[in-house]
Residue, then its C-alpha position, 0 to 999 in steps of 0.5 A: m140163950p135160956e129163951f130159945e131152949s125154953l121156947l125149944s122145948r115147949f114147942t116140938e113141932k116140926p115147922i116152930a122147932e125147925d124155925i127156933l134152931l134157925q133162930m138159935g143158929s142165926y143169933y151165934l152167926f151174928i151176934k156171937d160171929d161164930l159160924t162154926t156153933a150155928y151150923r154144928q148145932f143148929w143149922s146142921k140139925v135142920i139140914s139132916e133133918n129136913p133138906d127139902s124144908e120151907r123154913l131153910k129156903v125162907c131163912n136162906i134169903s133172911v141170912i143173905v141179907a142179913s150178911y150183906i148189912y153185915i159186910y156193909r157195917c164192917s166195911l163203915s168202921t173199916y172206912s171211918s177208923s182210917 
């Protein structure tokens, strides 16, 4: 994730840094399948620094939608392998 880390070091303004951290967390959740790292290293930073962040509200919607898509795809692969 050097691309994200590079962006985070270049853009330190709060809204942009929050977006980057949330995207990094999403990467760990959906690509690496690692919820613990997503929360502990990325999402918790945004939550602790700015719990009322508008970015969190938008991210929550996209994470919920992505979660349903992920579960649906997993269920499809389960049915196709049986």
